[in-house]
PQR file of N, CA, C, O and H, with PARSE charges and radii, in Angstrom:
ATOM      1  N   MET A   1       0.823  -1.194   0.000 -0.4000 1.5000
ATOM      2  CA  MET A   1       0.000   0.000   0.000 -0.0000 2.0000
ATOM      3  C   MET A   1       0.870   1.262   0.000  0.5500 1.7000
ATOM      4  O   MET A   1       0.589   2.222  -0.718 -0.5500 1.4000
ATOM      5  N   GLU A   2       1.925   1.246   0.812 -0.4000 1.5000
ATOM      6  CA  GLU A   2       2.794   2.417   0.884 -0.0000 2.0000
ATOM      7  C   GLU A   2       3.487   2.668  -0.445  0.5500 1.7000
ATOM      8  O   GLU A   2       3.656   3.816  -0.856 -0.5500 1.4000
ATOM      9  H   GLU A   2       2.153   0.467   1.396  0.4000 1.0000
ATOM     10  N   ALA A   3       3.890   1.587  -1.121 -0.4000 1.5000
ATOM     11  CA  ALA A   3       4.583   1.741  -2.403 -0.0000 2.0000
ATOM     12  C   ALA A   3       3.667   2.379  -3.448  0.5500 1.7000
ATOM     13  O   ALA A   3       4.102   3.224  -4.230 -0.5500 1.4000
ATOM     14  H   ALA A   3       3.753   0.654  -0.787  0.4000 1.0000
ATOM     15  N   VAL A   4       2.419   1.977  -3.455 -0.4000 1.5000
ATOM     16  CA  VAL A   4       1.454   2.543  -4.408 -0.0000 2.0000
ATOM     17  C   VAL A   4       1.250   4.025  -4.130  0.5500 1.7000
ATOM     18  O   VAL A   4       1.201   4.828  -5.062 -0.5500 1.4000
ATOM     19  H   VAL A   4       2.065   1.290  -2.820  0.4000 1.0000
ATOM     20  N   LEU A   5       1.132   4.398  -2.855 -0.4000 1.5000
ATOM     21  CA  LEU A   5       0.966   5.808  -2.504 -0.0000 2.0000
ATOM     22  C   LEU A   5       2.190   6.631  -2.885  0.5500 1.7000
ATOM     23  O   LEU A   5       2.064   7.752  -3.378 -0.5500 1.4000
ATOM     24  H   LEU A   5       1.172   3.746  -2.098  0.4000 1.0000
ATOM     25  N   MET A   6       3.369   6.074  -2.657 -0.4000 1.5000
ATOM     26  CA  MET A   6       4.594   6.792  -2.998 -0.0000 2.0000
ATOM     27  C   MET A   6       4.728   6.985  -4.509  0.5500 1.7000
ATOM     28  O   MET A   6       5.114   8.062  -4.965 -0.5500 1.4000
ATOM     29  H   MET A   6       3.472   5.163  -2.256  0.4000 1.0000
ATOM     30  N   ILE A   7       4.415   5.957  -5.277 -0.4000 1.5000
ATOM     31  CA  ILE A   7       4.486   6.054  -6.735 -0.0000 2.0000
ATOM     32  C   ILE A   7       3.470   7.070  -7.245  0.5500 1.7000
ATOM     33  O   ILE A   7       3.781   7.872  -8.127 -0.5500 1.4000
ATOM     34  H   ILE A   7       4.101   5.083  -4.906  0.4000 1.0000
ATOM     35  N   ALA A   8       2.262   7.039  -6.696 -0.4000 1.5000
ATOM     36  CA  ALA A   8       1.230   7.997  -7.096 -0.0000 2.0000
ATOM     37  C   ALA A   8       1.657   9.424  -6.754  0.5500 1.7000
ATOM     38  O   ALA A   8       1.433  10.343  -7.542 -0.5500 1.4000
ATOM     39  H   ALA A   8       2.010   6.388  -5.981  0.4000 1.0000
ATOM     40  N   THR A   9       2.264   9.612  -5.596 -0.4000 1.5000
ATOM     41  CA  THR A   9       2.725  10.938  -5.189 -0.0000 2.0000
ATOM     42  C   THR A   9       3.820  11.440  -6.123  0.5500 1.7000
ATOM     43  O   THR A   9       3.836  12.617  -6.485 -0.5500 1.4000
ATOM     44  H   THR A   9       2.446   8.865  -4.956  0.4000 1.0000
ATOM     45  N   ILE A  10       4.732  10.559  -6.514 -0.4000 1.5000
ATOM     46  CA  ILE A  10       5.807  10.950  -7.430 -0.0000 2.0000
ATOM     47  C   ILE A  10       5.251  11.331  -8.796  0.5500 1.7000
ATOM     48  O   ILE A  10       5.676  12.321  -9.390 -0.5500 1.4000
ATOM     49  H   ILE A  10       4.719   9.603  -6.221  0.4000 1.0000
ATOM     50  N   ILE A  11       4.306  10.549  -9.291 -0.4000 1.5000
ATOM     51  CA  ILE A  11       3.703  10.842 -10.597 -0.0000 2.0000
ATOM     52  C   ILE A  11       2.967  12.182 -10.557  0.5500 1.7000
ATOM     53  O   ILE A  11       3.077  12.983 -11.486 -0.5500 1.4000
ATOM     54  H   ILE A  11       3.960   9.744  -8.808  0.4000 1.0000
ATOM     55  N   ILE A  12       2.221  12.423  -9.488 -0.4000 1.5000
ATOM     56  CA  ILE A  12       1.500  13.696  -9.350 -0.0000 2.0000
ATOM     57  C   ILE A  12       2.487  14.853  -9.246  0.5500 1.7000
ATOM     58  O   ILE A  12       2.249  15.913  -9.824 -0.5500 1.4000
ATOM     59  H   ILE A  12       2.131  11.773  -8.733  0.4000 1.0000
ATOM     60  N   ALA A  13       3.589  14.671  -8.521 -0.4000 1.5000
ATOM     61  CA  ALA A  13       4.586  15.732  -8.377 -0.0000 2.0000
ATOM     62  C   ALA A  13       5.224  16.078  -9.724  0.5500 1.7000
ATOM     63  O   ALA A  13       5.410  17.254 -10.037 -0.5500 1.4000
ATOM     64  H   ALA A  13       3.782  13.809  -8.052  0.4000 1.0000
ATOM     65  N   ILE A  14       5.553  15.075 -10.508 -0.4000 1.5000
ATOM     66  CA  ILE A  14       6.149  15.325 -11.820 -0.0000 2.0000
ATOM     67  C   ILE A  14       5.153  16.016 -12.744  0.5500 1.7000
ATOM     68  O   ILE A  14       5.513  16.942 -13.471 -0.5500 1.4000
ATOM     69  H   ILE A  14       5.402  14.120 -10.254  0.4000 1.0000
ATOM     70  N   THR A  15       3.900  15.564 -12.715 -0.4000 1.5000
ATOM     71  CA  THR A  15       2.866  16.178 -13.543 -0.0000 2.0000
ATOM     72  C   THR A  15       2.615  17.620 -13.123  0.5500 1.7000
ATOM     73  O   THR A  15       2.461  18.496 -13.975 -0.5500 1.4000
ATOM     74  H   THR A  15       3.607  14.812 -12.124  0.4000 1.0000
ATOM     75  N   LEU A  16       2.572  17.874 -11.818 -0.4000 1.5000
ATOM     76  CA  LEU A  16       2.367  19.229 -11.310 -0.0000 2.0000
ATOM     77  C   LEU A  16       3.510  20.144 -11.744  0.5500 1.7000
ATOM     78  O   LEU A  16       3.274  21.284 -12.145 -0.5500 1.4000
ATOM     79  H   LEU A  16       2.697  17.163 -11.126  0.4000 1.0000
ATOM     80  N   THR A  17       4.729  19.657 -11.667 -0.4000 1.5000
ATOM     81  CA  THR A  17       5.882  20.444 -12.099 -0.0000 2.0000
ATOM     82  C   THR A  17       5.782  20.776 -13.586  0.5500 1.7000
ATOM     83  O   THR A  17       6.051  21.907 -13.988 -0.5500 1.4000
ATOM     84  H   THR A  17       4.921  18.731 -11.341  0.4000 1.0000
ATOM     85  N   ALA A  18       5.401  19.807 -14.391 -0.4000 1.5000
ATOM     86  CA  ALA A  18       5.278  20.032 -15.835 -0.0000 2.0000
ATOM     87  C   ALA A  18       4.194  21.060 -16.144  0.5500 1.7000
ATOM     88  O   ALA A  18       4.387  21.926 -16.997 -0.5500 1.4000
ATOM     89  H   ALA A  18       5.182  18.888 -14.064  0.4000 1.0000
ATOM     90  N   VAL A  19       3.064  20.973 -15.462 -0.4000 1.5000
ATOM     91  CA  VAL A  19       1.970  21.912 -15.708 -0.0000 2.0000
ATOM     92  C   VAL A  19       2.376  23.332 -15.308  0.5500 1.7000
ATOM     93  O   VAL A  19       2.044  24.287 -16.011 -0.5500 1.4000
ATOM     94  H   VAL A  19       2.907  20.270 -14.769  0.4000 1.0000
ATOM     95  N   VAL A  20       3.082  23.481 -14.204 -0.4000 1.5000
ATOM     96  CA  VAL A  20       3.536  24.800 -13.776 -0.0000 2.0000
ATOM     97  C   VAL A  20       4.533  25.369 -14.783  0.5500 1.7000
ATOM     98  O   VAL A  20       4.477  26.556 -15.103 -0.5500 1.4000
ATOM     99  H   VAL A  20       3.352  22.706 -13.633  0.4000 1.0000
ATOM    100  N   LEU A  21       5.443  24.537 -15.283 -0.4000 1.5000
ATOM    101  CA  LEU A  21       6.406  25.012 -16.272 -0.0000 2.0000
ATOM    102  C   LEU A  21       5.732  25.387 -17.582  0.5500 1.7000
ATOM    103  O   LEU A  21       6.137  26.356 -18.223 -0.5500 1.4000
ATOM    104  H   LEU A  21       5.489  23.573 -15.022  0.4000 1.0000
ATOM    105  N   ILE A  22       4.729  24.652 -17.987 -0.4000 1.5000
ATOM    106  CA  ILE A  22       3.983  24.987 -19.202 -0.0000 2.0000
ATOM    107  C   ILE A  22       3.261  26.318 -19.021  0.5500 1.7000
ATOM    108  O   ILE A  22       3.210  27.119 -19.954 -0.5500 1.4000
ATOM    109  H   ILE A  22       4.400  23.864 -17.466  0.4000 1.0000
ATOM    110  N   GLN A  23       2.704  26.566 -17.843 -0.4000 1.5000
ATOM    111  CA  GLN A  23       2.043  27.838 -17.578 -0.0000 2.0000
ATOM    112  C   GLN A  23       3.019  28.987 -17.698  0.5500 1.7000
ATOM    113  O   GLN A  23       2.673  30.032 -18.249 -0.5500 1.4000
ATOM    114  H   GLN A  23       2.745  25.915 -17.085  0.4000 1.0000
ATOM    115  N   GLY A  24       4.222  28.819 -17.199 -0.4000 1.5000
ATOM    116  CA  GLY A  24       5.225  29.870 -17.283 -0.0000 2.0000
ATOM    117  C   GLY A  24       5.625  30.152 -18.714  0.5500 1.7000
ATOM    118  O   GLY A  24       5.930  31.295 -19.054 -0.5500 1.4000
ATOM    119  H   GLY A  24       4.502  27.969 -16.752  0.4000 1.0000
ATOM    120  N   ALA A  25       5.632  29.135 -19.562 -0.4000 1.5000
ATOM    121  CA  ALA A  25       6.004  29.311 -20.965 -0.0000 2.0000
ATOM    122  C   ALA A  25       4.923  30.062 -21.732  0.5500 1.7000
ATOM    123  O   ALA A  25       5.220  30.694 -22.746 -0.5500 1.4000
ATOM    124  H   ALA A  25       5.384  28.206 -19.287  0.4000 1.0000
ATOM    125  N   ASN A  26       3.685  30.009 -21.274 -0.4000 1.5000
ATOM    126  CA  ASN A  26       2.598  30.689 -21.968 -0.0000 2.0000
ATOM    127  C   ASN A  26       2.569  32.183 -21.697  0.5500 1.7000
ATOM    128  O   ASN A  26       1.938  32.925 -22.449 -0.5500 1.4000
ATOM    129  H   ASN A  26       3.444  29.496 -20.450  0.4000 1.0000
ATOM    130  N   SER A  27       3.231  32.645 -20.649 -0.4000 1.5000
ATOM    131  CA  SER A  27       3.230  34.080 -20.383 -0.0000 2.0000
ATOM    132  C   SER A  27       4.159  34.766 -21.381  0.5500 1.7000
ATOM    133  O   SER A  27       5.102  34.161 -21.890 -0.5500 1.4000
ATOM    134  H   SER A  27       3.744  32.042 -20.038  0.4000 1.0000
ATOM    135  N   GLY A  28       3.880  36.010 -21.642 -0.4000 1.5000
ATOM    136  CA  GLY A  28       4.657  36.752 -22.628 -0.0000 2.0000
ATOM    137  C   GLY A  28       6.066  37.040 -22.134  0.5500 1.7000
ATOM    138  O   GLY A  28       6.340  37.000 -20.935 -0.5500 1.4000
ATOM    139  H   GLY A  28       3.113  36.501 -21.228  0.4000 1.0000
ATOM    140  N   LEU A  29       6.946  37.329 -23.071 -0.4000 1.5000
ATOM    141  CA  LEU A  29       8.329  37.618 -22.732 -0.0000 2.0000
ATOM    142  C   LEU A  29       8.439  38.933 -21.963  0.5500 1.7000
ATOM    143  O   LEU A  29       9.347  39.099 -21.149 -0.5500 1.4000
ATOM    144  H   LEU A  29       6.724  37.362 -24.045  0.4000 1.0000
ATOM    145  N   GLY A  30       7.533  39.856 -22.213 -0.4000 1.5000
ATOM    146  CA  GLY A  30       7.553  41.136 -21.527 -0.0000 2.0000
ATOM    147  C   GLY A  30       7.330  40.999 -20.034  0.5500 1.7000
ATOM    148  O   GLY A  30       7.903  41.763 -19.256 -0.5500 1.4000
ATOM    149  H   GLY A  30       6.795  39.721 -22.875  0.4000 1.0000
ATOM    150  N   SER A  31       6.517  40.050 -19.615 -0.4000 1.5000
ATOM    151  CA  SER A  31       6.269  39.865 -18.186 -0.0000 2.0000
ATOM    152  C   SER A  31       7.468  39.249 -17.475  0.5500 1.7000
ATOM    153  O   SER A  31       7.576  39.346 -16.253 -0.5500 1.4000
ATOM    154  H   SER A  31       6.052  39.429 -20.247  0.4000 1.0000
ATOM    155  N   ALA A  32       8.369  38.616 -18.222 -0.4000 1.5000
ATOM    156  CA  ALA A  32       9.562  38.036 -17.610 -0.0000 2.0000
ATOM    157  C   ALA A  32      10.501  39.120 -17.100  0.5500 1.7000
ATOM    158  O   ALA A  32      11.276  38.889 -16.172 -0.5500 1.4000
ATOM    159  H   ALA A  32       8.281  38.537 -19.215  0.4000 1.0000
ATOM    160  N   PHE A  33      10.434  40.302 -17.706 -0.4000 1.5000
ATOM    161  CA  PHE A  33      11.294  41.410 -17.302 -0.0000 2.0000
ATOM    162  C   PHE A  33      10.531  42.471 -16.514  0.5500 1.7000
ATOM    163  O   PHE A  33      11.029  43.583 -16.339 -0.5500 1.4000
ATOM    164  H   PHE A  33       9.805  40.489 -18.460  0.4000 1.0000
ATOM    165  N   GLY A  34       9.352  42.150 -16.046 -0.4000 1.5000
ATOM    166  CA  GLY A  34       8.585  43.075 -15.224 -0.0000 2.0000
ATOM    167  C   GLY A  34       7.716  44.020 -16.019  0.5500 1.7000
ATOM    168  O   GLY A  34       7.129  44.936 -15.443 -0.5500 1.4000
ATOM    169  H   GLY A  34       8.948  41.247 -16.188  0.4000 1.0000
ATOM    170  N   GLY A  35       7.613  43.836 -17.296 -0.4000 1.5000
ATOM    171  CA  GLY A  35       6.806  44.726 -18.131 -0.0000 2.0000
ATOM    172  C   GLY A  35       5.397  44.215 -18.329  0.5500 1.7000
ATOM    173  O   GLY A  35       4.934  44.082 -19.462 -0.5500 1.4000
ATOM    174  H   GLY A  35       8.090  43.091 -17.764  0.4000 1.0000
ATOM    175  N   ASP A  36       4.716  43.931 -17.245 -0.4000 1.5000
ATOM    176  CA  ASP A  36       3.344  43.437 -17.339 -0.0000 2.0000
ATOM    177  C   ASP A  36       2.450  44.533 -17.890  0.5500 1.7000
ATOM    178  O   ASP A  36       2.680  45.714 -17.630 -0.5500 1.4000
ATOM    179  H   ASP A  36       5.092  44.040 -16.324  0.4000 1.0000
ATOM    180  N   SER A  37       1.440  44.154 -18.643 -0.4000 1.5000
ATOM    181  CA  SER A  37       0.580  45.139 -19.290 -0.0000 2.0000
ATOM    182  C   SER A  37      -0.263  45.934 -18.294  0.5500 1.7000
ATOM    183  O   SER A  37      -0.666  47.057 -18.597 -0.5500 1.4000
ATOM    184  H   SER A  37       1.253  43.195 -18.855  0.4000 1.0000
ATOM    185  N   GLY A  38      -0.532  45.385 -17.134 -0.4000 1.5000
ATOM    186  CA  GLY A  38      -1.312  46.097 -16.131 -0.0000 2.0000
ATOM    187  C   GLY A  38      -2.808  46.069 -16.388  0.5500 1.7000
ATOM    188  O   GLY A  38      -3.579  46.679 -15.648 -0.5500 1.4000
ATOM    189  H   GLY A  38      -0.204  44.473 -16.889  0.4000 1.0000
ATOM    190  N   ILE A  39      -3.218  45.376 -17.416 -0.4000 1.5000
ATOM    191  CA  ILE A  39      -4.639  45.292 -17.751 -0.0000 2.0000
ATOM    192  C   ILE A  39      -5.159  43.952 -17.253  0.5500 1.7000
ATOM    193  O   ILE A  39      -4.559  42.905 -17.498 -0.5500 1.4000
ATOM    194  H   ILE A  39      -2.593  44.880 -18.018  0.4000 1.0000
ATOM    195  N   TYR A  40      -6.289  44.005 -16.545 -0.4000 1.5000
ATOM    196  CA  TYR A  40      -6.890  42.772 -16.049 -0.0000 2.0000
ATOM    197  C   TYR A  40      -7.520  42.032 -17.206  0.5500 1.7000
ATOM    198  O   TYR A  40      -8.268  42.612 -17.994 -0.5500 1.4000
ATOM    199  H   TYR A  40      -6.776  44.855 -16.346  0.4000 1.0000
ATOM    200  N   ARG A  41      -7.220  40.762 -17.307 -0.4000 1.5000
ATOM    201  CA  ARG A  41      -7.848  39.943 -18.342 -0.0000 2.0000
ATOM    202  C   ARG A  41      -8.186  38.591 -17.743  0.5500 1.7000
ATOM    203  O   ARG A  41      -7.529  38.123 -16.814 -0.5500 1.4000
ATOM    204  H   ARG A  41      -6.613  40.291 -16.668  0.4000 1.0000
ATOM    205  N   THR A  42      -9.207  37.983 -18.282 -0.4000 1.5000
ATOM    206  CA  THR A  42      -9.631  36.684 -17.768 -0.0000 2.0000
ATOM    207  C   THR A  42      -8.898  35.575 -18.505  0.5500 1.7000
ATOM    208  O   THR A  42      -8.449  35.737 -19.639 -0.5500 1.4000
ATOM    209  H   THR A  42      -9.741  38.363 -19.036  0.4000 1.0000
ATOM    210  N   ARG A  43      -8.794  34.446 -17.823 -0.4000 1.5000
ATOM    211  CA  ARG A  43      -8.168  33.281 -18.442 -0.0000 2.0000
ATOM    212  C   ARG A  43      -9.203  32.598 -19.334  0.5500 1.7000
ATOM    213  O   ARG A  43     -10.371  32.464 -18.968 -0.5500 1.4000
ATOM    214  H   ARG A  43      -9.159  34.313 -16.901  0.4000 1.0000
ATOM    215  N   ARG A  44      -8.756  32.172 -20.500 -0.4000 1.5000
ATOM    216  CA  ARG A  44      -9.662  31.497 -21.424 -0.0000 2.0000
ATOM    217  C   ARG A  44      -8.949  30.314 -22.057  0.5500 1.7000
ATOM    218  O   ARG A  44      -7.724  30.296 -22.182 -0.5500 1.4000
ATOM    219  H   ARG A  44      -7.807  32.281 -20.799  0.4000 1.0000
ATOM    220  N   GLY A  45      -9.733  29.340 -22.450 -0.4000 1.5000
ATOM    221  CA  GLY A  45      -9.209  28.212 -23.207 -0.0000 2.0000
ATOM    222  C   GLY A  45      -8.196  27.379 -22.447  0.5500 1.7000
ATOM    223  O   GLY A  45      -8.439  26.945 -21.321 -0.5500 1.4000
ATOM    224  H   GLY A  45     -10.727  29.355 -22.348  0.4000 1.0000
ATOM    225  N   VAL A  46      -7.055  27.165 -23.086 -0.4000 1.5000
ATOM    226  CA  VAL A  46      -6.010  26.305 -22.538 -0.0000 2.0000
ATOM    227  C   VAL A  46      -5.443  26.899 -21.256  0.5500 1.7000
ATOM    228  O   VAL A  46      -5.119  26.167 -20.320 -0.5500 1.4000
ATOM    229  H   VAL A  46      -6.858  27.518 -24.001  0.4000 1.0000
ATOM    230  N   GLU A  47      -5.323  28.223 -21.209 -0.4000 1.5000
ATOM    231  CA  GLU A  47      -4.773  28.878 -20.018 -0.0000 2.0000
ATOM    232  C   GLU A  47      -5.646  28.603 -18.790  0.5500 1.7000
ATOM    233  O   GLU A  47      -5.130  28.351 -17.701 -0.5500 1.4000
ATOM    234  H   GLU A  47      -5.586  28.817 -21.969  0.4000 1.0000
ATOM    235  N   LYS A  48      -6.951  28.652 -18.967 -0.4000 1.5000
ATOM    236  CA  LYS A  48      -7.872  28.372 -17.865 -0.0000 2.0000
ATOM    237  C   LYS A  48      -7.798  26.904 -17.462  0.5500 1.7000
ATOM    238  O   LYS A  48      -7.834  26.577 -16.276 -0.5500 1.4000
ATOM    239  H   LYS A  48      -7.371  28.857 -19.851  0.4000 1.0000
ATOM    240  N   THR A  49      -7.694  26.021 -18.455 -0.4000 1.5000
ATOM    241  CA  THR A  49      -7.583  24.592 -18.170 -0.0000 2.0000
ATOM    242  C   THR A  49      -6.306  24.285 -17.395  0.5500 1.7000
ATOM    243  O   THR A  49      -6.336  23.509 -16.440 -0.5500 1.4000
ATOM    244  H   THR A  49      -7.665  26.287 -19.419  0.4000 1.0000
ATOM    245  N   LEU A  50      -5.187  24.885 -17.794 -0.4000 1.5000
ATOM    246  CA  LEU A  50      -3.926  24.669 -17.084 -0.0000 2.0000
ATOM    247  C   LEU A  50      -3.992  25.208 -15.661  0.5500 1.7000
ATOM    248  O   LEU A  50      -3.472  24.586 -14.734 -0.5500 1.4000
ATOM    249  H   LEU A  50      -5.163  25.515 -18.570  0.4000 1.0000
ATOM    250  N   PHE A  51      -4.627  26.359 -15.485 -0.4000 1.5000
ATOM    251  CA  PHE A  51      -4.760  26.950 -14.154 -0.0000 2.0000
ATOM    252  C   PHE A  51      -5.589  26.040 -13.243  0.5500 1.7000
ATOM    253  O   PHE A  51      -5.207  25.787 -12.100 -0.5500 1.4000
ATOM    254  H   PHE A  51      -5.049  26.865 -16.237  0.4000 1.0000
ATOM    255  N   THR A  52      -6.716  25.553 -13.750 -0.4000 1.5000
ATOM    256  CA  THR A  52      -7.577  24.659 -12.981 -0.0000 2.0000
ATOM    257  C   THR A  52      -6.862  23.344 -12.689  0.5500 1.7000
ATOM    258  O   THR A  52      -6.978  22.800 -11.591 -0.5500 1.4000
ATOM    259  H   THR A  52      -7.026  25.759 -14.678  0.4000 1.0000
ATOM    260  N   MET A  53      -6.124  22.837 -13.672 -0.4000 1.5000
ATOM    261  CA  MET A  53      -5.387  21.591 -13.485 -0.0000 2.0000
ATOM    262  C   MET A  53      -4.301  21.755 -12.421  0.5500 1.7000
ATOM    263  O   MET A  53      -4.051  20.837 -11.640 -0.5500 1.4000
ATOM    264  H   MET A  53      -6.030  23.279 -14.565  0.4000 1.0000
ATOM    265  N   THR A  54      -3.664  22.913 -12.393 -0.4000 1.5000
ATOM    266  CA  THR A  54      -2.631  23.170 -11.392 -0.0000 2.0000
ATOM    267  C   THR A  54      -3.210  23.130  -9.990  0.5500 1.7000
ATOM    268  O   THR A  54      -2.620  22.531  -9.091 -0.5500 1.4000
ATOM    269  H   THR A  54      -3.868  23.658 -13.028  0.4000 1.0000
ATOM    270  N   ILE A  55      -4.351  23.758  -9.795 -0.4000 1.5000
ATOM    271  CA  ILE A  55      -4.989  23.762  -8.474 -0.0000 2.0000
ATOM    272  C   ILE A  55      -5.397  22.349  -8.079  0.5500 1.7000
ATOM    273  O   ILE A  55      -5.161  21.928  -6.947 -0.5500 1.4000
ATOM    274  H   ILE A  55      -4.830  24.245 -10.525  0.4000 1.0000
ATOM    275  N   GLY A  56      -6.006  21.619  -9.001 -0.4000 1.5000
ATOM    276  CA  GLY A  56      -6.429  20.251  -8.714 -0.0000 2.0000
ATOM    277  C   GLY A  56      -5.266  19.333  -8.377  0.5500 1.7000
ATOM    278  O   GLY A  56      -5.342  18.541  -7.437 -0.5500 1.4000
ATOM    279  H   GLY A  56      -6.198  21.961  -9.921  0.4000 1.0000
ATOM    280  N   LEU A  57      -4.195  19.441  -9.142 -0.4000 1.5000
ATOM    281  CA  LEU A  57      -3.023  18.596  -8.884 -0.0000 2.0000
ATOM    282  C   LEU A  57      -2.353  18.961  -7.564  0.5500 1.7000
ATOM    283  O   LEU A  57      -1.857  18.083  -6.857 -0.5500 1.4000
ATOM    284  H   LEU A  57      -4.134  20.085  -9.906  0.4000 1.0000
ATOM    285  N   ALA A  58      -2.334  20.247  -7.228 -0.4000 1.5000
ATOM    286  CA  ALA A  58      -1.732  20.665  -5.960 -0.0000 2.0000
ATOM    287  C   ALA A  58      -2.521  20.128  -4.776  0.5500 1.7000
ATOM    288  O   ALA A  58      -1.939  19.676  -3.790 -0.5500 1.4000
ATOM    289  H   ALA A  58      -2.736  20.960  -7.802  0.4000 1.0000
ATOM    290  N   VAL A  59      -3.841  20.178  -4.871 -0.4000 1.5000
ATOM    291  CA  VAL A  59      -4.683  19.639  -3.793 -0.0000 2.0000
ATOM    292  C   VAL A  59      -4.509  18.128  -3.698  0.5500 1.7000
ATOM    293  O   VAL A  59      -4.386  17.583  -2.601 -0.5500 1.4000
ATOM    294  H   VAL A  59      -4.314  20.545  -5.672  0.4000 1.0000
ATOM    295  N   LEU A  60      -4.498  17.455  -4.838 -0.4000 1.5000
ATOM    296  CA  LEU A  60      -4.311  16.001  -4.850 -0.0000 2.0000
ATOM    297  C   LEU A  60      -2.949  15.620  -4.276  0.5500 1.7000
ATOM    298  O   LEU A  60      -2.840  14.641  -3.538 -0.5500 1.4000
ATOM    299  H   LEU A  60      -4.598  17.897  -5.729  0.4000 1.0000
ATOM    300  N   PHE A  61      -1.902  16.393  -4.613 -0.4000 1.5000
ATOM    301  CA  PHE A  61      -0.571  16.142  -4.082 -0.0000 2.0000
ATOM    302  C   PHE A  61      -0.555  16.299  -2.563  0.5500 1.7000
ATOM    303  O   PHE A  61       0.045  15.489  -1.858 -0.5500 1.4000
ATOM    304  H   PHE A  61      -1.991  17.188  -5.213  0.4000 1.0000
ATOM    305  N   LEU A  62      -1.211  17.336  -2.065 -0.4000 1.5000
ATOM    306  CA  LEU A  62      -1.281  17.561  -0.622 -0.0000 2.0000
ATOM    307  C   LEU A  62      -1.995  16.411   0.087  0.5500 1.7000
ATOM    308  O   LEU A  62      -1.522  15.917   1.111 -0.5500 1.4000
ATOM    309  H   LEU A  62      -1.699  17.995  -2.638  0.4000 1.0000
ATOM    310  N   VAL A  63      -3.129  15.990  -0.460 -0.4000 1.5000
ATOM    311  CA  VAL A  63      -3.896  14.912   0.164 -0.0000 2.0000
ATOM    312  C   VAL A  63      -3.106  13.600   0.130  0.5500 1.7000
ATOM    313  O   VAL A  63      -3.054  12.882   1.128 -0.5500 1.4000
ATOM    314  H   VAL A  63      -3.513  16.391  -1.292  0.4000 1.0000
ATOM    315  N   LEU A  64      -2.494  13.289  -1.008 -0.4000 1.5000
ATOM    316  CA  LEU A  64      -1.698  12.055  -1.092 -0.0000 2.0000
ATOM    317  C   LEU A  64      -0.510  12.091  -0.126  0.5500 1.7000
ATOM    318  O   LEU A  64      -0.172  11.075   0.481 -0.5500 1.4000
ATOM    319  H   LEU A  64      -2.536  13.873  -1.819  0.4000 1.0000
ATOM    320  N   SER A  65       0.120  13.254   0.015 -0.4000 1.5000
ATOM    321  CA  SER A  65       1.245  13.362   0.934 -0.0000 2.0000
ATOM    322  C   SER A  65       0.797  13.148   2.375  0.5500 1.7000
ATOM    323  O   SER A  65       1.474  12.461   3.140 -0.5500 1.4000
ATOM    324  H   SER A  65      -0.155  14.080  -0.478  0.4000 1.0000
ATOM    325  N   LEU A  66      -0.324  13.722   2.745 -0.4000 1.5000
ATOM    326  CA  LEU A  66      -0.847  13.545   4.098 -0.0000 2.0000
ATOM    327  C   LEU A  66      -1.239  12.095   4.370  0.5500 1.7000
ATOM    328  O   LEU A  66      -0.996  11.573   5.458 -0.5500 1.4000
ATOM    329  H   LEU A  66      -0.875  14.280   2.124  0.4000 1.0000
ATOM    330  N   ILE A  67      -1.847  11.449   3.373 -0.4000 1.5000
ATOM    331  CA  ILE A  67      -2.224  10.037   3.527 -0.0000 2.0000
ATOM    332  C   ILE A  67      -0.967   9.171   3.662  0.5500 1.7000
ATOM    333  O   ILE A  67      -0.930   8.247   4.475 -0.5500 1.4000
ATOM    334  H   ILE A  67      -2.043  11.873   2.489  0.4000 1.0000
ATOM    335  N   THR A  68       0.061   9.474   2.861 -0.4000 1.5000
ATOM    336  CA  THR A  68       1.309   8.708   2.928 -0.0000 2.0000
ATOM    337  C   THR A  68       1.960   8.836   4.292  0.5500 1.7000
ATOM    338  O   THR A  68       2.479   7.855   4.825 -0.5500 1.4000
ATOM    339  H   THR A  68       0.030  10.224   2.200  0.4000 1.0000
ATOM    340  N   VAL A  69       1.938  10.039   4.867 -0.4000 1.5000
ATOM    341  CA  VAL A  69       2.515  10.243   6.188 -0.0000 2.0000
ATOM    342  C   VAL A  69       1.681   9.517   7.246  0.5500 1.7000
ATOM    343  O   VAL A  69       2.242   8.940   8.178 -0.5500 1.4000
ATOM    344  H   VAL A  69       1.516  10.836   4.434  0.4000 1.0000
ATOM    345  N   ALA A  70       0.373   9.538   7.118 -0.4000 1.5000
ATOM    346  CA  ALA A  70      -0.503   8.898   8.105 -0.0000 2.0000
ATOM    347  C   ALA A  70      -0.360   7.371   8.074  0.5500 1.7000
ATOM    348  O   ALA A  70      -0.410   6.720   9.117 -0.5500 1.4000
ATOM    349  H   ALA A  70      -0.082  10.006   6.361  0.4000 1.0000
ATOM    350  N   VAL A  71      -0.184   6.809   6.882 -0.4000 1.5000
ATOM    351  CA  VAL A  71      -0.076   5.355   6.740 -0.0000 2.0000
ATOM    352  C   VAL A  71       1.308   4.877   7.222  0.5500 1.7000
ATOM    353  O   VAL A  71       1.432   3.844   7.880 -0.5500 1.4000
ATOM    354  H   VAL A  71      -0.143   7.338   6.035  0.4000 1.0000
ATOM    355  N   GLY A  72       2.328   5.654   6.877 -0.4000 1.5000
ATOM    356  CA  GLY A  72       3.708   5.227   7.163 -0.0000 2.0000
ATOM    357  C   GLY A  72       4.116   5.505   8.508  0.5500 1.7000
ATOM    358  O   GLY A  72       5.247   5.200   8.886 -0.5500 1.4000
ATOM    359  H   GLY A  72       2.227   6.493   6.342  0.4000 1.0000
TER
END
């Protein structure tokens, strides 16, 4: 049981890292140097999906980590 939880936690961690890195690649080059447009805009399409996926994976990672600590 512990091995399955550990493997699942590792897979979620790698996926979460990849999703966060993909989100960073979608931002414009101007924001990398502090030149943000300053205009509020909503997330749409893939950007919204990646944002939602990041939150879901982070919560899942937290829950799996807590379960792994409780079991072990």
